[in-house]
Each structure stands twice: as C-alpha cells, then as structure tokens.
N, C-alpha and C positions, 0 to 999 in steps of 0.2 A: 536331785541325786537319784531318785527312784524312777525308772523308766520301764514301762510294761508294754509288751508286744507279743507276737506269735513266734514260734520256733519251729524249725524243720524237724521232721521225724528222725533224721540222722542224728541231730544233736541230742534229741530226747533219748535215743538209744545209748549214746555215750554217757548221758547223765542219769540213767535209770537208778543208779545207786543213790544219788542225791534225792531223787523223788521218793524213793522208799524210806529214806531217813526222816523225811518230814511228814510222811503219811499218817503217823501216829498222832500228829497234832490236829488232824482234821476230824470234824465231827461225823462226816460220812465219806464213803469211798469215792475217790475222784474217778471220772471217766477216763478210759485209756487215751493217752496222748495229750492230756491236759496238765497244767502246772499251776500250783497255788502257792503264792509267796507266803512264807511264815515269818512274821516279825518277832524277834526276840528282844527282850529288855537287855541293856548293857550289864555286864558283870564286871565288878571291880578287879583289877589285876592284883594278885598277891605279890608283895615285895618284902624282902628281908630288911630293907632300910626304911625306916619310918619317916625320913625327911620328905616333907611335901616338896615336890619338884615341879617347877613350872618353866615353860619355854617362852621367852620374850619373842613375840612374832610381829613382823612388819606386814601390814595389810595393803601396802601401797603399790603393788606390782600390777601393771596393765599390759596386756598383749594386744596386738592388732585385732585378733579374733574376737576379743571380748570388750573392745573399746567402742564408744559411741561414734567415733570419727574414723575408725580404722587405723589409728596411729598407735605406736608403742609408747608406753609411759616413760616418764623422765628417769625413773630409777633403773631402767634397762638401758637408756640412751645417754644420760647426762647430757653434756653439750657436744660430744665428739663421736659417739657410737651409733651405728645403724643396724638393728637386728635383722633388717631385710637383706643385709649382706651376709653371705655364708662362705665358709671355706670349702675346700675340696671334699671334706667329710660331712658337709651339711651343717656344720656348727655355726650358729648365729653369732654375730658380733655384738657383744654386750658390755656394759660398763662394770666389769668385774674381772678380777684375776682368777675367778673360779666359775665353774659352769655346772648348773644343776643337772642332775641325772635325767630329769624330765625334759631338759631344755628350758629356756625362759618361759614364764607362764603368767597367767592372770590370777590375782589373789582371790577373785570371786568365781573362778572356774570350779564348778561342783566336783569335778573329778579330782582336781588338785586338792581341794579341801578334804575330801574323803580320804585320799592317799596320805596327806600330812597327818590327819587325825589318827588314822590307823597306825602309822609309824610311831607316833607319840605314845599311843596306848600300849603297844607291844615293846616299847622301850621303858615303860614304867613312869612316863611323864604324866602327872596328874591334871595338868591344865595349861592354859596359855595366859600370858600377860600381854595385852594388846596395846601397841603404840597408837595413841588416840589423839587426833588433832582437833577435836572440838565439834560443836554442834552447828557451826555455820557452813555455808556452801561456797565460801570464797576459795580461790586457787583450786587445789586438788583435795580440799578437806572433805567435800561431800563424797568423792570417790573413795577416799580412805575410810570414811564412816560406813558407807554402803558395803564395802568389802569386809569391814570388821563385822558387820551384822550378818553377812552371809556366813562367815566363820562361826559366829555365835549361834546362829540358827541350826548349825550342824552338830554342835558339841553335845547336846543333850542325848542324841541317839547313840553316841559312843561312850557316854558316861564321863566326859571330861568337864572341867570347870574353867572359869575365866575371870579375869579382873582387868581393870583399865590402868594403863600408865599414861597419865595426862601430860600433854605437851603444852604447858602454859606459855611457851614461847610464841604461840600463835596469836596471843592477845593483841600485841602491837599491830599486827596486820589487820585484825578484825576492827579495831577502833579507827584505824586509818581509812578503812573502806566504809565504815558506818559511823559517821560523826555523832550520831544520836546516842551512842553507847559510851559509857565510861569504862575504864579498865575493869573495875569491880563488877559493873553490870554485865560485861561480856563473860567474865568468869562465872558469875551467878547463873547466867543462861546455860552455860555448859553443865554446871552442877545439877540444875533442875532437869536437864535432859538425861543425865546419868541416872538420877533417882527414878525418873519416870520410865525409862526404857531398859535399864540394866540392873540396878541394885536389887530389885525385887525378883529378878530371874532366879529360879531354883538352882541354876548352874553357876551363879555368881559366887566367888570365893568370899566366905565370911570368916573373920577372925574374932573370936569371943563375941559372936552375935552381931558384929559390925561389918559392913562391906569394906573390903580392902581397896584402897585407892593409893596408887603410887603417883608421884609427879617426877617428870624427868628434869630435875633441877631441885628447887625452882629456878627459873630463868627470869621470870617477870615480877613475881611477888616475893619480896624479901623481908617482910615484916609479919610477925605472928598475928598482929591485929588485922592485917589484910585477909589472911586466911580465916580468921575468926568471922569476919564479915561475910566472906564468900560462902562459908559453910552454914551461916545462920539461917539460910532459907531451907535447909534440909530438915526432914523430920527426925533424922538421926545422924549424928556426926559419923563420918567414915573412920576406919582404921587407916590413918594417913601416914604414909612412909615416904621419905625423901632420899635423894641421892647422898651417898656417903660424904660426910663433911659439911652437909647443908643444914643439919638440924638446928644450928644456932640461929637460922633465919626463920624457923617455924615452930620451935618448941615454946610452950608446952602443947600447942595445937597438934603437933605430929607425935606419932607413937614410936618412931624409930627411923632407921636408915637401911638402905640396901646397897650392895656392892655393884659397881659397874667396871667395865674393862678400861684400864689405863695403864700407865707405866709404874704406878705406885705398888708398894709391897702388899700382897694379899695377907701376909702374916700380920702386918700392922693393922690392917682393916679388921681382921678377925679378932684382934686384941681389944676392939671396942664392943664386941658382941654383948657383953654383960652390962653395958652402960644404958641399954635401951629396953623398953618393954617388948619391942619387936625388932628383930634383926634378920634381914634376908641376905643370905650368902650369894655368891656369884661364881660361876665357872664359865670359862670361855676357851675356844680352841686356838686363839691367836688374833692378830690384827694386821691387816694389809689392805689399806683403803685404795680406791681407784680415783680419788678426787683430783689429783694433779693430772692424771692421764685423761680424765673425763672433763676437764675444764671447769671444775668446781672448787678452785682454790689450790693451795700449795700442798694439801695433804697433812696428815698428822704423823704419829709415831708408827713403829713397826714392832710387833711381837711375833717372833718366829713360831709357826705352827708345829714345827718339828715332827712332821708326818703324823700328827695326831697326838703326840706325846704331851704337848702343852695342855691339851684338854684333859688328858688323863691325870696330869699333875694337879690342875686346878680343881678337878673333882675330888682328888684325894685330900687336898687342903680343906675342902668343905666337909669331908667326912671326918677328918681329924678335929675340926672345930666343933663337931657335933651340933651343927646348926639345925634348927627345926624346919627352916624353909630355905629353898635354893632356887635361884633364877638362873636358867641356862641362857647365856648371852652369846649368840642369839640363835633363833631357829633359822632365820633367812635374811640377814642383812648382808647382801652380796656386795654392796657398795663399800663396806668396811671389812669384808672378808672374815666375818665372825659367824658364818652360817654353820649349823651342825646337821642340817638335813642332807641327804645323800647328794654327792657331787661326783663329777668325773675324776677329780683329783683325790678325794678321800674315800670314794665308794660309801660303804655303810659303817666304816670304822668308827666314826665319832658316835654314832648311835649305839654301837656295840659297847663303847665305853660307858654310855649312859646305862645300858642294861646291866653292866657290871656294878655300877654305882648303886642303882636302885635295887638290885638283887632280884630281878625277875627270873623266871625259869625259861624265858624265851631267848632265842639266839639269832644269829645271822639268817638262819633258814626262814623264819617268819618274816623278817624284814624284806628278804628277797622276794618272797611270795607276794607281799603287799605291793612291791614294785611291779611284779608280773600282773597282778590284779589291775593296777593302774593302766598298764600297757594294753590289756584286754579292753578296758573301758574305752580307750581311744581308738582301738582298731576293729572291734567287733561290730557287726551290723545291729541296728536297733532291735530287731526281733530277738537277739540273743542276750540283750542286756539284763533281762529279768533274772537270769541265772546268776549274774554278778550281783544283782540286788540281794539275792539269797545268800551269796558268799559274804557280802557285807554284814548281814545280820548274824551270820555264823561267827565272823571275826569279832564283832563287838560283844557277843555273848561268850567269847573265849572257846568256841567250838572250832578252833582253827583247823583241825584235821578235816572237818567237813568242808570248810572253805577251800582248803588245799585240794581236796578231791574234785571240787567243781572247777577250780583253776586248771588243774592238770587235764581234765576232760575237755575244757574249752581250748586249751593250747594244742591238743592233739587233733582237734577238729579241722 
C-alpha cells in the first residue's frame, strides 16, 4: 500500500501547504524540497448509533492483472462472460447485473483494499465479516484465503475489525480430494488455522472475551456433538453464531443466530431476537442474481432494490429492533446483486444510507473524495504516490480536510 519515491518541484509547490502541516511532527527542520511521511494512528469514528455494524465481504475476486495466469476469476466470468470484451464505453463484460464504480477488480489489489476500507470507515462501518473457505489449497480456496489475509493485514492501519464466516460446505470437497482426512479432521484443521492465524489478532472481533465465529449454515455438520468435537481442539470456544433457523442443529454449542437475505419476513426474524444470547441483524439492498445468465444454474428469487429504498427500509428495521449487532449483506457480492459498495447503478447512495444509519458526521463529500483518491492511486506516477500515502494517514486519523487538500492539489497538477 505504501510506495515511496521522488517528486517534481512543481508538485512540491502545489503541496507546500501539506508539507507545512506535517512539519510540526518532525524533530528537526527538513531541507527544502524534501518530504517526510508522517504516519498517524487510526482514530475511531464517532457515531450516534451504538450498533456494531459489520460488512460481509467476499474476497474471491480475481482480475487478469493480479492473477498468476493472466486470467479473470470465475466470479467475474461465471461460465458465459468475458471481461476482456468491452462495449463502446470501455465497460467490461462481467457476470453481474451491476457494475462497480472502479470497474471489476482483484480482491488483493492494495489500492482496492485501501479504497474499500476508507469507504467503510467514513460510512461508520466498524469492520468486516469475511466469507472464508478454509485452510486447504484445493480449488480456489487458497486464492480466497490469500485475498482474505491481504484484507486483514490492511485493517489495523485503518482501525477496523474483522471476523470469519466459515463455509463448512467446503468439507465434502476437501475429504474427496484428501482421502486421509475424515470430515471432522478437515474441520479441526480449519479451526486450528483460525486460532493460530486470526483469533489472537488484535483486530479480531471479540464478544464477551471470545472470538466471534459465524458459519454460513451449517451445511455439512448438523449435530451439536460434531461441533463440540470440532471446537475441542481450541484453547477457548468461540462465540459461535449460525444462520437464522439453524440453531436447532448446533445448540447449545452455538450462542445465537444471524439474519441473511431471503424472501422471508424480517419482522418475523427480529421477533426471535430475545431468544438468543447473541443475535446479529441483517440489512440488504435487494437481490438479483446472475446465475441463470452466467450458466450457474436456474437462479433464485428476486428482491427489488427500489433504487436504494429497500436498503433504507431494511436498515430502518434493524434500528427499530434495536439490535446490538448488524451485518450488511453484502459489501460486494456482485453475482447475487447484494453489493453496497459504489456502483454505476447506485453511485454512493447505499453508503449514504449507511451513514444515516450509523449517525456519522460524514457525507457524500468524503465518499467522493475517497473515490478520487483511488483514481489518483491508479493514474499518478510512482514518484507522486508518497503524497497519497500521506493522504491515507490523514484519512484514517480523521484529518480528512488535510487529505482533501492533498487530493485537490494532485488533481490540479
């Protein structure tokens, strides 16, 4: 993320204001024409809504630029799309009804990660819940894990948290490819990996002193005794949360349930809030999958986005329920059309709704500047990137006016 180089005198003249602002942080006077990066610790965003708000993020996107073989990943292509094909406006062909404002990207692109994290921070999002496919290297599981860890490694500098949403559906594939493993053994290996690599991370979400662990299901393990055996290898049991309606398969090992997008009534789901030690609400902008068009089956249901009003309504239901925890479903699942990050279709509207829900003082203005910041990352020469490094540290320390000053100066250069 941080790139250091030299800069022309002309750019230094444009940015003399930014240099003066950081001069007081230096122990001695800098020589004329030099620049010294000042790293600031992240500052927590003030919110009027105390609900812990997390974005469910998919780490599975691969672009040709960041892939090992020069190919696009399956979540941009499915079986029918080719992002190398573009229309008259340069828009790539992707497996989605919606198009990211940045264009299709790689989940491990440091510029994308930086952009997404800053958008989250200035929307009042406290962290991410990462869709995680386990510790093996089969299929695209290693790519997903590596991308997850690229995101995790960037969170601390922005002051955001994370937790894992475990996909136990991968177990059948793992034992098929490695006959030496039982189903339980494979899951235990995943738990040991989580404990060794994530649970002790200072940025990992803890609930009552225990690491939060969600499972997308369960899909594979339907007996509490199985989960008891799987968790027996951990030094401490996680705060284990399952999909709504699934706790009968995991209780008393599980602590509660979380909401996911479907055609069921949100009011009915929130009616179960007091039945569990932990309940995580859910808000989503709609649902319009690309599976049929992409050759991945017949597709599912449709929930009308209503130009962003559906998201506004589901956020309001979470507020009415006074839930302590909320999962935003999702940050970037383009295949199902549940993304809330900026797109050509919705612009920044969905994140503005998040800002309204969380009660931050920030507005569209900051979100647009963060996008401008991303565009500068992609378009400026290497020598100028160090000024954007400084803007990043201004952003994470909530000195946004100073970041804006740098961005304005670089855009006029």
